[in-house]
C-alpha positions in Angstrom: -18.1 1.5 -6.3 -14.5 1.8 -4.9 -14.1 -2.0 -4.9 -15.2 -2.2 -8.6 -12.5 0.2 -9.7 -9.5 -0.8 -7.5 -7.9 -2.8 -10.3 -7.7 0.3 -12.4 -5.9 2.2 -9.7 -3.6 -0.8 -9.0 -2.7 -1.0 -12.7 -1.6 2.7 -12.3 1.1 1.5 -9.8 2.8 -0.4 -12.7 3.1 2.5 -15.1 6.5 3.7 -16.1 5.8 7.4 -15.4 6.5 8.1 -11.7 3.9 10.8 -11.6 1.2 8.4 -12.6 2.4 5.9 -10.0 2.3 8.5 -7.3 -1.1 9.7 -8.3 -2.4 6.1 -8.3 -1.0 5.5 -4.8 -2.5 8.8 -3.5 -5.9 7.9 -5.0 -5.9 4.4 -3.6 -4.9 5.8 -0.2 -7.6 8.4 -0.1 -10.3 6.1 -1.4 -9.5 3.3 1.0 -12.2 2.4 3.6 -12.7 -0.3 6.2 -14.3 -2.6 3.6 -11.4 -2.6 1.1 -8.5 -1.9 3.4 -7.2 -5.5 3.7 -7.2 -6.0 -0.1 -5.5 -2.6 -0.6 -2.8 -3.3 2.0 -2.1 -6.7 0.6 -1.9 -5.4 -3.0 0.5 -2.6 -1.9 2.6 -5.1 0.0 2.8 -7.2 -3.1 3.9 -4.2 -5.1 6.7 -3.5 -2.5 8.3 -6.7 -3.6 8.7 -5.4 -7.2 11.5 -3.1 -5.9 10.0 0.3 -7.0 12.7 2.2 -5.2 11.4 5.6 -6.3 8.1 5.0 -4.4 9.3 2.7 -1.6 9.4 5.2 1.2 6.1 6.8 0.3 4.4 3.4 -0.1 5.7 2.1 3.2 4.4 5.2 5.0 0.9 4.8 3.4 0.7 1.1 4.1 1.6 1.7 7.8 -1.0 4.4 8.1 -3.7 2.2 6.4 -2.8 -0.8 8.5 -3.1 1.2 11.7 -6.2 3.1 10.7 -8.2 0.0 9.4 -6.7 -2.8 11.5 -9.0 -5.8 11.4 -7.4 -7.1 14.6 -4.0 -6.9 16.3 -2.7 -10.1 14.7 -3.4 -8.7 11.2 -1.7 -5.4 12.0 1.4 -7.1 13.4 1.6 -9.3 10.3 1.4 -6.2 8.0 4.2 -4.5 10.0 6.4 -7.6 9.9 5.9 -7.8 6.1 6.8 -4.2 5.8 10.1 -4.7 7.6 10.8 -7.9 5.6 10.0 -6.3 2.1 11.4 -2.8 2.7 13.5 -2.9 5.9 15.8 0.0 5.0 12.8 2.2 4.1 10.8 1.6 7.3 11.3 4.5 9.6 10.8 4.3 13.4 
């Protein structure tokens, strides 16, 4: 059921209203599971490239948590972290 509705939540990340974008990100984060995690992380990484500076720090944190929690393997996890640094270097905390 989550997989069927992901596109709806991803579209919420493109709304003009910051409160809708934050709510969409929170919903995606809390509904994420092992099955959809790679798709969610990839979509969030793609969204990072759109320069949504208001949400950048929050999104980086949530991507890092999801990548660590649902890591498919070490190689995938490292790739995600490298992309985080590449796309949002100044917003990636230690």
